[in-house]
N, C-alpha and C positions, 0 to 999 in steps of 0.2 A: 394857571395853577402850576406850582413848582414840580419839578421831577426829582423824586428821591431814590437814591440808589441804596438798596437794602444791605449791600455788602459793606457799608461804612458803619454798621452797628457795632456795639461792644456791650458787654455785661460784667459787672464785678460783685464780689462778695466780701463780707467781713463779719466775724463773730461779734455779736452785739454785747456790750459790757452791761448795760442796764436794760431790763425789760421795759418796753414803752417808749425808749428814748433811742432814735436812729443814730448810727455813727455818723460822724461829719463826712468822712471819706471812706472808700472801700479799698482793699489791697490786693486781693486775688482776682485776677482776670482770666477767664477761660477763652481759648481759641475756639470761638464758636462758628458753626455753620449757620445757625439761625437762633433767634430768641423770640420769646413771646411773654410779654409782661402786661397784664391787664387788671383793672380794678374789678372787672366782671360784675357790674351792678345788676341787682335783681329789682324788679318792680312788683308792686302789690296790686292785684286785680280787684276791680270792683265786682261785687257779686249781685247787686241790685240793678234794675233797669229803669227805675223811677218812672214808670209808666209809659216808656218809650218804645219797648220791644227791641232795643238796640243795646249793645254792649258799650259801656262808658270807659273813658280814658283810664289808664293805669295811674297809680300813685307811686311816688318815689319810695323805693325800699332801701335796702342796704347793700353794701359791697361785699365781695368774696374775692379779695386780692389773690392771684395766683400767678405762676410763671412757669416756664419750661425753656430749655435750650438744648442743643446738640453741639457737642464739642469734640475736639481731637484729645486723645489720652496722652498726658505728659508723664514722663518718669519722676520729674520733680514736682508734680502737682497733684499728690493724692488727697488734697484737701476736701473735694467733694465727698469722699467716702467717710472722712471724719465728720463733716457736717451731717451726714446722714445717720451715722451710727453713734457718734457722740462720745467716744472714749478712745484715747490714744496713749501709748507708752512708747517713748523714743529711747533707743539704746544705741551704743557704739560697738559693733561686733568685735572690732580690733583697735581699741583706742590707743594702744601703745605704738603699733606699727602703722595703722591706717586710720589716723584721727578724723579724716574727712568723710569717712563712711558712716551713714546713719540709718538705722532701721526703725521704721514706724509700724507699730503693730496696732491695728485699729479693731476694736470689738463694740458690740452693740450695747448702749444703755439707752440714752434719750437723744433725739435729733438736736443739734445746735441752734440756738436762736441767732438769726442772722440779719443783717442790713444788706439789701440788694439795690444796685443802681444799674440802669440801663440806658444807653443811647439808642433810641428806636429810630433814629435819622430824622423823621419828621419832628419829633420832640423827645425830651428826656423824662424818665420815670424813676421813682425812688419808692422802695417797699421796706417796712420795718417789721420786726417780730415775724420773720419768715423762717420757715422750717422746711427742709428738703424731705419730700415724702416718698419719692422713688428714684432709684438710679438703674439704668440699663446699659450694661457693658456688652458691646458686640464687635465681632471681628470677622472679616473676610480676607482670605488669602490674597496677598498683592495689595492690600490697603492699609491705611492708618487705622488703628483701633478707634472705636467710637464710643462716647460716653453721653447718654442722655440724662437729663435731670428735670425732675418736676418738683415744684414747691408751692406751699400755701403761705399766706401772710395775713397780718391783721390791719395794716395800714398801707395805702397807695396814695402817692402824690404824683400828679401829672397835669400839666408840665411842671417839671422840677428843675431847680438850679443846681447843677452838679459841678464839683470842683475837683473830682478825682481825675488823675492822669493814668490811662491804662498802660501797663507794663506786662510783657508777655514772656513766658518761658519758651524754650525751643527744643527741649529733647523729647521729640515726638516718639511714641512707641508704635511700631507697626506689627502687623501679624506675620511678617516674615520670620522673626525670630520669636516663636512662642512654643509653649508646651501645654498640652491638655492630658491630664491624667485622670482616668476613671478607675476607681478601685485600685490605685497605685500603678496602673499600666500606662506608660507614656506614649506607646506607639498607636494612638488613636488617629484613624485616617479620616479626618473631617475637612471640609472646605470652609465652613463658617460656623460660628456659635453665637449665642445670645444667652446672657443670664441677667436677671433682675432681682432686685430686693425692694420690697414695698413695705414701709413701716406702718401702714394702716391708719394715717392720720385723718382727722376732719376738721373743718372750721365750724365753730358752734356759735350762733348768735343767741344772746339772751335778752330778756326785757330789762333795759337800763337807760338811763338818761345820757346816752352817747349815741349820736347819730352817725350812721354811714359805715360801720364796720362790724365784723364778727368779734365776739368777746374773747374767744380763745382757739388756739390750735392744739388739739389734744389727740391722744391715741384713742381710736374707736375699735379697731379690729387687730387680732394677732398679726405680727409681720409675716410676710410671705416672700419666700425666696423660689424663683421659678427660672426655667430656661428651656432652650432646644439646641439640638445639633442637627447638622445635615452631613451624613456619612457619604464617602465616594464610592464605597462598596457596601454590601448588605452586612450589618454586623449581627451575626448569629448569636454571638455571646451577650450582646445587649438585649436582643429579644428574649433571650432566656431570663435575663434579670427582670424584664417587664412581667413575664409570665409568673415568674416565681415571687414578685413583689420583693426583690432582693434590694437590700440597702447598700449604697456605695458612696465612698467619698470622691469629690470632684475638686480638682485643683486646675485652676487656669492661670499660666504665668506668662506675662509678656516681658522680653528681655530687652535691655538698653546696652549702651556702651559701658566699658570698664571705667570704674571710679578710681581705684587704687589696687595695685597688685591683682588678686584674683576676684576682688569684689567688684560686681557689676550693678548697674541700676536695674531694678525690676519692680513690676506690680504683680502681686500674686493674690489671687481670690480663692479662698477654700470654702466649699460647702460640704461639711463633714458627714452629713446624713441625708443622701439623696435617694429619691425613688422614681423610676419612670412612671408616667401617668398616661401615655398614649404614643401612638406612632408605630412605625415598622409594620404598616399595612399596605404596602406598595401593590399596584397592579402589576402582574407579571406579563412582559410582553417581549419584543424582540431587542429591546435596548438593554443596556447594562442595568442590573438591578441594585438600586442604592437604598438608603434608608434614612429616615428622619425620625427623631425621637424627642418627646418632650418630657420634662421631669420637674419635680418641686424639691426643694430643700427644707428639711425639718430640723428642729432642735436636737442636738446631739447630747444625750445624757452623760457621755464619757468625757467630751471636751468642754462641755457647758456652753457650746456655741451654736448658733444657726448659721452664722457666717463669720469668717475671719479674713481680714485684708492686711497684707504685709507690703510695705513699700519701702525699697531701699534706694537711697539717693545721697545727695550731699547737702541736703537742707536740714538745718539744725532743729527747727520746730515747725509744726504744720498747724498748731492750734491758735494762731493769732491772726 
């Protein structure tokens, strides 16, 4: 039996031009720690026992293609946020003096239809009509920022013949240079954070003359933004917000190197209408009292956003 080294894996994505028709190759490859791509077959149980008193073998059902991966956050690769949220406007903040600087502003409409390819080392897989369902951004002091993706698809081919050649970007964003603002205050003393956005998708099979796959990936539930912080001291002001059900804006910004003049690379995620949902209930003992708080992000009637993602880099476009 051969020995397979999982570190040789890769995964790539590309927006799909025609629904139902997978792209020939993919173009955006994430620097992943791990990947998981499966057809996820379901089987149909037999409910009769035909006089045996025993359970009978299952029958072949349909597949529910899905995938997930964990990757490093790159300044010039905000594409996963575009795939999740679906709308981007790209501008040049200073086109006359700094023409290499591009700002991508990403807001929520519908997830982008994708083709996904993955080398699972022991064999290759390809999925069509896939949509990112959830992204989780997390950061720990002294580490590279982390991005976890989950997606659903309609078609899964494995083993697949792939011709894409992985190419990676290298401008890693660390948590060493980062800003967390709660209600406009930038001096938040936390050691790690996590924020997630779930679009509430489902895979829906229907009765039709097509074997082996769900019929559509559609929105089932309202989108949900959530997260948590771990403070190094006890945040009395944050406890007061929890008790009062006070609303606050949250901004998480990860900064990279200078592009031109004073313009630097960054990834900025804004949840404009958050409320704490729990936490700040530590046991009081001999050690330093710290605090952990969980929150949800809601739709903001003032800005018209539940989430806003801004990425500044030197990439001309991120929607291809």
